[in-house]
C-alpha positions as CSV (number, residue, x, y, z in Angstrom):
1,X,349.5,-80.2,57.8
2,X,351.2,-83.1,59.6
3,X,353.9,-81.6,62.2
4,X,355.9,-83.4,64.6
5,X,355.3,-82.4,68.2
6,X,357.8,-83.1,70.9
7,X,356.1,-83.5,74.5
8,X,358.5,-84.0,77.4
9,X,357.8,-85.3,81.0
10,X,356.5,-81.9,82.2
11,X,353.8,-81.8,79.7
12,X,352.8,-85.2,80.2
13,X,352.8,-84.6,84.0
14,X,350.6,-81.6,83.6
15,X,348.0,-83.4,81.5
16,X,347.9,-86.6,84.1
17,X,347.3,-83.9,86.9
18,X,344.5,-82.1,84.9
19,X,342.9,-85.9,84.1
20,X,343.3,-86.9,87.9
21,X,341.4,-83.6,89.0
22,X,338.8,-84.1,86.2
23,X,338.3,-87.7,87.5
24,X,338.3,-86.7,91.2
25,X,335.7,-84.0,90.7
26,X,332.4,-85.8,90.6
27,X,333.6,-87.9,93.8
28,X,334.1,-85.0,95.7
29,X,330.5,-84.0,95.6
30,X,329.3,-87.5,96.6
31,X,332.2,-88.6,99.1
32,X,333.7,-86.7,102.1
33,X,337.5,-85.9,102.3
34,X,338.1,-88.7,104.8
35,X,336.6,-91.4,102.2
36,X,338.5,-89.7,99.3
37,X,341.9,-89.8,101.2
38,X,341.1,-93.4,102.0
39,X,340.5,-94.3,98.6
40,X,343.5,-92.4,97.1
41,X,345.9,-93.8,100.0
42,X,345.0,-97.4,98.8
43,X,346.4,-96.5,95.4
44,X,349.9,-95.9,97.1
45,X,349.8,-92.2,96.5
46,X,351.8,-89.7,98.7
47,X,350.2,-87.3,100.9
48,X,351.4,-84.6,98.3
49,X,349.9,-86.3,95.5
50,X,346.7,-86.8,97.4
51,X,346.5,-83.2,98.5
52,X,347.2,-82.0,94.9
53,X,343.9,-83.9,93.8
54,X,342.0,-82.7,96.7
55,X,343.2,-78.9,96.5
56,X,344.2,-79.3,100.1
57,X,347.5,-79.6,102.2
58,X,349.8,-82.5,102.6
59,X,349.5,-81.8,106.3
60,X,345.7,-82.2,106.2
61,X,346.0,-85.5,104.4
62,X,348.7,-86.8,106.9
63,X,346.4,-86.0,109.7
64,X,343.3,-87.4,108.0
65,X,345.2,-90.7,107.3
66,X,346.4,-90.9,110.9
67,X,342.9,-90.5,111.9
68,X,341.6,-93.4,109.6
69,X,344.3,-95.5,111.4
70,X,343.0,-95.0,114.9
71,X,339.4,-96.5,114.6
72,X,341.1,-99.5,112.7
73,X,343.2,-100.0,115.8
74,X,340.6,-99.6,118.2
75,X,338.4,-102.0,116.5
76,X,341.0,-104.5,116.4
77,X,341.6,-104.2,120.1
78,X,337.8,-104.6,120.7
79,X,337.5,-107.7,118.8
80,X,340.4,-109.3,120.4
81,X,339.3,-108.3,123.9
82,X,342.3,-106.3,124.7
């Protein structure tokens, strides 16, 4: 029996979210949250999108991203002798 199935944006979005979680699951056991946020941020994902994948809040992701910027800025200052 061949029947046509109409799939909308909402269904595709749900499937993509499930796929993202399945792909991220093995990384959660080997990488820390800070490293995962750094990796996902490099894809251009928003704080909320990262939070959804990592099962946390957007505020937690924002804090982690801010903390990731601080050591990088401090390292540049040390290298430049500021």
